[in-house]
C-alpha positions in Angstrom: -2.4 9.1 6.9 -2.3 6.4 10.4 -0.6 3.8 8.6 2.3 5.8 6.9 3.0 7.5 10.0 2.3 5.2 13.0 4.1 1.9 12.3 7.5 1.5 13.9 10.6 1.3 12.2 13.9 -0.4 11.3 16.9 0.4 8.6 20.5 -1.6 8.6 23.4 -0.3 8.6 26.3 -2.6 7.6 24.1 -5.0 8.3 23.3 -4.8 11.7 19.5 -3.3 12.6 18.8 -0.5 14.6 16.6 0.8 17.4 13.0 0.9 15.9 11.8 4.5 15.2 8.5 5.9 14.5 7.8 8.5 11.6 6.8 11.8 12.6 6.3 13.5 9.7 3.3 12.0 6.8 3.1 12.7 3.5 2.1 16.0 2.2 -0.2 17.5 -1.3 2.1 17.8 -3.9 3.6 15.2 -2.7 6.2 13.7 -5.7 6.1 9.9 -3.7 2.7 10.6 -2.9 1.6 9.7 -6.5 3.5 6.7 -6.5 2.4 4.8 -3.8 -0.9 5.5 -5.3 0.2 4.1 -8.2 1.8 1.0 -6.8 -1.5 0.4 -4.1 -3.8 0.5 -7.6 -1.5 -2.1 -9.1 -1.9 -4.1 -5.7 -5.8 -3.8 -6.0 -5.1 -5.4 -9.5 -4.0 -7.2 -9.6 -5.3 -9.2 -6.5 -9.1 -8.8 -8.2 -7.7 -9.5 -11.3 -6.9 -13.2 -8.8 -9.6 -13.9 -7.3 -11.6 -13.8 -10.5 -10.0 -16.6 -11.8 -10.0 -18.3 -7.9 -13.6 -17.6 -8.6 -14.3 -15.8 -5.2 -15.2 -13.0 -6.7 -18.1 -12.6 -10.0 -19.5 -9.9 -11.1 -23.6 -9.6 -11.9 -26.1 -8.1 -14.0 -28.9 -5.7 -13.6 -32.0 -6.6 -16.6 -34.5 -3.3 -16.6 
């Protein structure tokens, strides 16, 4: 929640940047945006994991019994 509400933001209006403002409200349960943001994060984790495996930075292991 802190990641969504803490950082300040500004927007461009007619190619001019507005003053920074802080978000006052975060995501709530059953908010349609929360599922969308979750999907974006999961996709980024997937891409990152695949890249680290290809680069040889992440390897799996097996446990023999």
